[in-house]
N, C-alpha and C positions, 0 to 999 in steps of 0.2 A: 504494500500500500504506500501511497505517496505521503510525504510529510505534511502536505497542505490539503485543504479541502476547498477546491474552487467552487464558488457559488455565485448566483445572480439573485438580487433582491428586487422584487417588484412591489413597491410600497408607497404609502402616503402617511403612515402613522409613525412619527419619530420615536415616541416612547416605546411603542411595541417593537420596532426594529431593534432598538438597543437591548431590550429584554430577550428577544429571540436570539440575537447574536451571542449574548452572554451565555445563554442556555446551551447553544450549540458548542461553544468553546469548552464548556464544562463536560458536556456529554461525550464529545468525540475526542477530547484531550489532544487536540492538534491545532495547529495554526489555521485559521480561516483566511482564505484569500478571496475577498470580495472583488470579483472581476468587473461587474457592472451593476448599476442600480438604475432602475426606471422609477423616477420619483419627482416630487415637487421641489421647489427651491429651498424650502425650510429643511427638509431632510437632507438634501445635497450638502448644505452648509454644515449641518451636524456631522455627517459622515466624513467630510473633509477634515474635521478636527479629530475624529475618532481614529482614523487610519492614517498612517504616515506615508503610505505608497499611493501611487496614482490609480484611481478608479475611473472606469468609463461611465459617464453619466448619460442617460437616455431621457429625453424630455417625456413627461407624462401628459403633455398637452394634446398629443395625438397618440394613436395606438402604438405605432413604431414596432410592430411585431417583426417585420423583416430584419430590422437592426438587431433585435434581441436574438433572433434565430442565427444570424451571422456570428454573433459573439459566442453563442453556445457551441456552434460547430468549430469555430476557430480555437476556442480555449478548452474544449473537452470538459464542459461544466458537469459536475457530479450532482449538483443540488440546486433547485430553484425554490425560493421562499417568496410567497405572495402574501403581503400584509395589507389588507384593505385596498388591493390594487383596483384601480377604477375601470379597467378594461377586462372583458371576458377572456379567459385563457382558452386558446383554441386547442383542439385535439392534436394538431401538428406540434405545438409547443410541448404538450404533455408527452407525446411519443418521443420527441427529441431528448427529453430528460430521463428516458427509461423509467418513467413513472416516479422518479425521485423529485416530486414537486409537492410542496405543502402549501395549502391555501387557507389563510385565516381570514374569514369574512364574517362580520358580526351583524349584518343586516338581515331583515326578514326576506326570505326567498319565496316567491319570485319577485315580490314588489321591489326589493333593492338588490337586484342581481348585478 
């Protein structure tokens, strides 16, 4: 196994992202390498302070799924974490992650899908 766990975060919730990353670090006992984040500006600024290396930021203003898929393929991502992501995650994205995708969504479905 590799020493790092490359992940992508699809998120909008800053507090939840921090808690999930801390939990993953403790659970997997390895360095997390956040390759890319699709988020709003508030979370982007928070993550810039949290990590000392460069992270690819993908705007959440539009779906940007093609860019996310390119990054997954190029970086051999092992894990995708979705935290209140504002876009529906396609089956293609789920398949690319080998079903290693965790979606945290707190709205009532289907009203707030």
